[in-house]
N, C-alpha and C positions, 0 to 999 in steps of 0.2 A: 504495499499499500506507499501512497506516494501523498503529502499533508504539504500544500506548498500555504506559506501567509504571512502574516505583515509582527515583525518583531520592536520592540519599543518606540511602539507609537504615542506621539505625542500630538497636539493641535495646539496651534498659536494662529492670534490673529495678527494682519500685517499689511503695512498702505502698502498697494504695487505701487511703485515709483516710475516704472519702467514701463507699465503694459504687457508685462510678461504672465498675467493670469488671466488676465482679461483688457477691461479699460483702463487705465492709465488713474490712477489715485485712490480706485475703491478698497475696499476694505474685504480681502477675503480671508477663511480661516484654512491655513495650511496645516497638512495630516503628515508631519516626518517620521522617518524609520527607515528600515530596511525589513526586504523580502526576503526568501528563506523557503530551503523546502527539504521536509524532511523523508527518509527512508525507514520504512518498518517490514517487518519479517512475524509472523503468527509462528509462536512455539507453543510446546505443550503449559505453558503457564501463562499464556496472553501474549501480545504484542508487546515488540521490543523493538527499538529503535536503533537501526545500525549503520545511519550514514544523517549527519545533517552538512548541509550546503547553504550558504548567504551567498541569495543570488543580486546585490546591489549592496554597494558601502554603505553604511548609517550616513545617517541623515538628509535622505533623498525625500523630496516633498513628493508622498504616495497617492495623494489628494489633496483637490482645492474647491472648497464649500461643500464638501461632502461627495464629490464625481471624482471616481478611480482616474489615476493619471496612469497607471499599471497595471497591468494588467498581467495573471500568471502566464506564462505559457502551457495553453491547453487547448485542442480543437473543441473549436465553437459549438459541436454537438456532446462535447462534456461536459460544458460550465453550465453552474446554475445560477441564475440573476438571480439576486433581490427582488421579493413582489416591491413594485412600485406603489 
């Protein structure tokens, strides 16, 4: 089994002085952290993690105003979209 997730997320509010996240001068909520992938195998005693990979460096902007900027690599047919 493979699990992909966000690690060390923290959220800050920032005025976008350069227009990097939308309209210049607007305030945005930025979720910062890193993306990881863990590999598990099933054993007689339960699931055991056998490998951990950090996919991005720390302190990357993962989401802006609640919208993900980075989506884990996965075939579109296997994605589970959050309810709207």
